[in-house]
C-alpha positions as CSV (number, residue, x, y, z in Angstrom):
1,M,-27.8,10.7,55.5
2,F,-24.4,9.6,54.6
3,K,-25.6,6.0,54.1
4,D,-28.5,7.1,51.9
5,L,-26.4,9.3,49.7
6,S,-23.7,6.6,49.4
7,K,-26.1,3.9,48.1
8,S,-26.2,5.0,44.5
9,R,-22.5,5.3,44.4
10,N,-21.9,1.9,46.0
11,T,-23.3,0.1,43.0
12,Q,-20.7,1.6,40.8
13,L,-17.9,0.9,43.3
14,K,-19.0,-2.7,43.8
15,H,-19.0,-3.2,40.0
16,Q,-15.5,-1.8,39.7
17,K,-14.3,-3.8,42.6
18,K,-15.6,-7.1,41.1
19,Y,-13.8,-6.2,37.9
20,V,-10.6,-5.5,39.8
21,D,-11.0,-8.7,41.8
22,S,-11.5,-10.8,38.6
23,L,-8.4,-9.2,37.1
24,A,-6.5,-10.1,40.2
25,S,-7.7,-13.7,40.0
26,L,-6.6,-13.9,36.4
27,L,-3.3,-12.4,37.3
28,N,-2.8,-15.0,40.1
29,K,-3.6,-17.8,37.6
30,K,-1.1,-16.5,35.1
31,A,1.5,-16.2,37.8
32,S,1.0,-19.8,38.8
33,T,1.5,-21.0,35.2
34,A,4.6,-18.8,34.8
35,T,3.0,-17.3,31.7
36,S,3.8,-13.6,31.0
37,G,0.9,-11.4,31.8
38,D,2.2,-7.9,31.2
39,D,-0.9,-6.7,29.5
40,L,-3.0,-8.2,32.3
41,K,-0.8,-6.5,34.9
42,K,-1.2,-3.2,33.2
43,Q,-4.9,-3.6,33.0
44,F,-5.1,-4.6,36.7
45,I,-3.0,-1.6,37.8
46,K,-5.1,0.8,35.6
47,E,-8.4,-0.6,36.9
48,N,-7.3,-0.7,40.5
49,N,-6.2,2.9,40.3
50,R,-9.6,3.7,38.7
51,L,-11.3,2.0,41.7
52,N,-9.2,4.0,44.2
53,E,-9.9,7.2,42.4
54,M,-13.7,6.5,42.2
55,N,-13.7,5.7,45.9
56,R,-11.9,8.9,46.8
57,R,-14.1,11.1,44.5
58,Y,-17.3,9.5,45.7
59,T,-16.4,9.9,49.4
60,K,-15.5,13.5,48.8
61,E,-18.8,14.2,46.9
62,V,-20.9,12.5,49.6
63,N,-19.1,14.3,52.4
64,A,-19.7,17.6,50.6
65,Q,-23.4,16.8,50.1
66,V,-23.8,15.8,53.7
67,W,-22.1,19.0,55.1
68,N,-24.0,21.2,52.7
69,R,-27.3,19.8,53.9
70,L,-26.2,19.8,57.6
71,N,-25.1,23.4,57.3
72,A,-28.5,24.4,55.9
73,Y,-30.2,22.5,58.7
74,M,-28.0,24.2,61.2
75,R,-28.9,27.7,59.8
76,E,-32.6,26.8,59.9
77,F,-32.4,25.4,63.4
78,G,-30.5,28.5,64.6
79,E,-33.0,30.9,63.1
80,Q,-36.1,28.9,64.3
81,N,-34.7,28.9,67.8
82,D,-33.4,32.4,67.8
83,Y,-29.8,31.3,68.6
84,Q,-27.2,34.0,68.2
85,L,-24.3,31.6,67.8
86,I,-23.8,27.9,67.3
87,L,-20.2,26.5,67.5
88,G,-19.1,23.3,65.9
89,T,-16.1,21.4,64.7
90,R,-17.0,20.5,61.1
91,G,-18.7,22.1,58.1
92,D,-17.6,25.5,56.8
93,G,-15.6,26.3,59.9
94,N,-16.0,26.3,63.7
95,I,-19.0,28.6,63.6
96,M,-22.0,26.6,62.4
97,H,-24.5,29.4,62.7
98,A,-24.3,33.1,63.6
99,A,-26.9,35.8,63.6
100,K,-26.1,38.3,60.8
101,K,-25.8,41.1,63.4
102,L,-22.8,39.3,64.9
103,D,-20.9,39.4,61.6
104,V,-18.1,42.0,62.0
105,T,-16.2,41.1,58.9
106,K,-16.6,44.4,57.0
107,A,-15.8,46.4,60.1
108,F,-12.7,44.4,60.7
109,I,-11.5,44.7,57.1
110,K,-11.9,48.5,57.4
111,F,-10.0,48.5,60.6
112,A,-7.2,46.3,59.2
113,N,-6.9,48.4,56.1
114,D,-6.8,51.6,58.1
115,R,-4.1,50.2,60.4
116,Y,-2.1,49.0,57.4
117,E,-2.3,52.5,55.8
118,G,-1.1,54.0,59.1
119,N,-4.4,55.4,60.3
120,S,-5.0,54.9,64.0
121,N,-8.8,55.4,63.8
């Protein structure tokens, strides 16, 4: 799934990487001829930073898409197989799927608020 979702983004990353590589090549040629290339250096730094940011953003987006899809699959799998609880280490937390009847969040909030207010019940 990760590979499939990454394919469309890889084209843009490859294009940017080629551009950065060509700037690096030009920069190396300028350095060997001792000609000042300040504008070229600035352009290289800018485009290399852009490449790094694109890579970081694309990776984050693809990971989010993968986990959103996997979490949906996990809920469907748990419901179809009548599992009460499925534990995991990634996604939206350590609980990958839980039957609604196991959710005690509202009861706990009430308990915690009562305790905070000094009520023992």
